[in-house]
C-alpha positions in Angstrom: -0.2 0.2 0.0 1.4 3.0 -0.8 1.4 6.3 1.0 -0.2 8.2 -1.5 -3.5 5.4 -0.8 -3.1 5.7 2.6 -3.3 9.6 2.5 -6.3 9.4 0.4 -8.1 6.9 2.3 -7.5 9.1 5.8 -8.4 12.1 4.2 -12.4 10.6 2.3 -12.7 9.2 6.2 -11.9 12.6 7.7 -14.1 13.9 4.8 -17.0 11.5 5.2 -17.3 12.0 8.8 -17.0 15.8 9.0 -20.2 15.5 6.5 -21.6 12.9 8.7 -21.1 15.2 11.8 -22.6 18.3 10.1 -25.4 16.7 8.7 -25.8 15.1 13.0 -25.7 18.9 13.8 -28.0 20.0 11.6 -30.8 18.3 12.7 -29.6 19.1 16.4 -29.7 22.5 15.5 -33.0 22.3 13.6 -34.9 20.4 16.7 -33.6 23.4 19.0 -34.7 26.1 16.4 -38.2 24.3 16.1 -38.4 24.3 20.2 -37.6 27.9 20.6 -40.3 28.5 17.3 -43.2 26.5 19.7 -41.9 28.1 22.6 -42.3 31.1 22.0 -45.8 30.3 20.7 -47.1 30.1 24.4 -47.8 32.5 26.9 -45.0 32.0 30.0 -46.9 31.5 33.9 -44.9 33.1 35.5 -45.5 33.9 39.9 -45.6 37.6 39.3 -48.7 36.8 37.3 -50.3 35.3 39.9 -52.7 37.0 42.3 -52.7 36.3 46.5 -56.3 37.1 48.0 -56.0 36.9 51.7 -59.4 36.4 53.4 -60.1 35.1 56.8 -56.3 34.7 57.3 -56.1 32.6 54.3 -54.1 33.1 51.5 -55.4 31.7 48.3 -54.1 31.8 45.1 -55.7 32.7 42.4 -55.2 32.7 38.1 -55.5 35.7 36.7 -57.3 34.6 33.6 -60.0 33.3 36.2 -63.4 36.0 35.5 -65.6 36.7 38.9 -68.1 35.0 37.2 -67.0 32.0 36.1 -67.3 28.4 38.3 -64.1 28.0 40.0 -65.0 24.8 42.4 -67.5 22.1 42.5 -68.9 24.7 45.7 -69.5 27.5 43.5 -72.3 24.9 41.3 -75.2 25.7 43.0 -74.7 29.8 42.6 -74.2 28.2 39.0 -77.2 25.6 38.8 -80.1 26.7 41.4 -81.8 23.7 43.3 -81.0 20.3 45.0 -77.8 19.1 43.2 -78.0 15.4 44.5 -80.0 13.0 45.8 -78.0 10.8 48.3 -81.6 9.7 49.8 -83.0 7.6 47.1 -80.1 5.1 46.5 -81.7 1.7 46.9 -85.4 3.2 46.0 -87.3 2.3 42.6 -86.3 4.3 39.4 -89.9 5.5 38.8 -89.9 7.1 42.8 -86.5 8.3 41.8 -87.4 10.2 39.2 -90.7 11.8 40.7 -88.9 13.0 43.9 -85.8 14.8 41.9 -88.6 16.6 39.8 -90.6 17.2 42.8 -87.8 19.0 44.9 -85.9 20.6 41.5 -88.1 21.6 38.4 -85.8 22.8 36.2 -84.3 18.9 36.6 -84.5 16.4 33.3 -84.1 12.8 34.8 -81.8 10.5 32.4 -81.6 6.7 33.9 -77.9 5.1 33.0 -77.4 1.3 32.8 -74.8 -1.0 33.5 -72.2 -0.3 31.0 -73.2 3.4 30.0 -70.8 5.8 30.3 -71.6 9.3 32.1 -71.1 12.5 29.4 -68.1 14.3 31.4 -69.6 18.0 29.9 -71.3 19.5 32.9 -75.5 20.7 32.0 -77.4 22.8 34.5 -80.7 20.6 35.1 -79.7 17.4 33.6 -79.8 14.6 36.5 -77.8 11.1 35.7 -79.9 8.1 37.6 -77.7 5.0 37.8 -79.7 2.0 38.1 -79.1 -1.7 37.7 -81.0 -4.1 35.7 -84.0 -4.4 38.1 -84.3 -0.2 37.9 -82.8 0.3 41.6 -81.0 3.3 42.1 -77.2 2.1 42.6 -75.3 5.5 43.0 -76.3 8.8 44.5 -78.3 11.0 41.5 -76.1 14.0 40.9 -76.7 17.3 38.9 -74.8 17.1 35.8 
């Protein structure tokens, strides 16, 4: 093997390796640029953006985007939707009796029965009451508004 062949092989290896590293570097650089572009789309939430409220000597952390008229917790649902929200006394009662009691105690309520295997929708609708019953039409779980 001549010296020229060895030099050619070595220089070819160096050039090939440099091109390969250049490709990997470009891929890494493109990932960084893409990440920075995506990150700039989102508004950061920093500690100075949060609002502290003091009531009854208790500090409460509140997000600035929460509006005063918005429902913040499940305890505030009663202000959002008037009337009784749940009927624990109906567990074990027949479905027809449960429906009559619910409609009597909350006139805006529309009763919907859920049988075994049915999925309860996750959205909250004021006036909709789910009554989970078994195949014998006996209430199994506390009926709730939602």
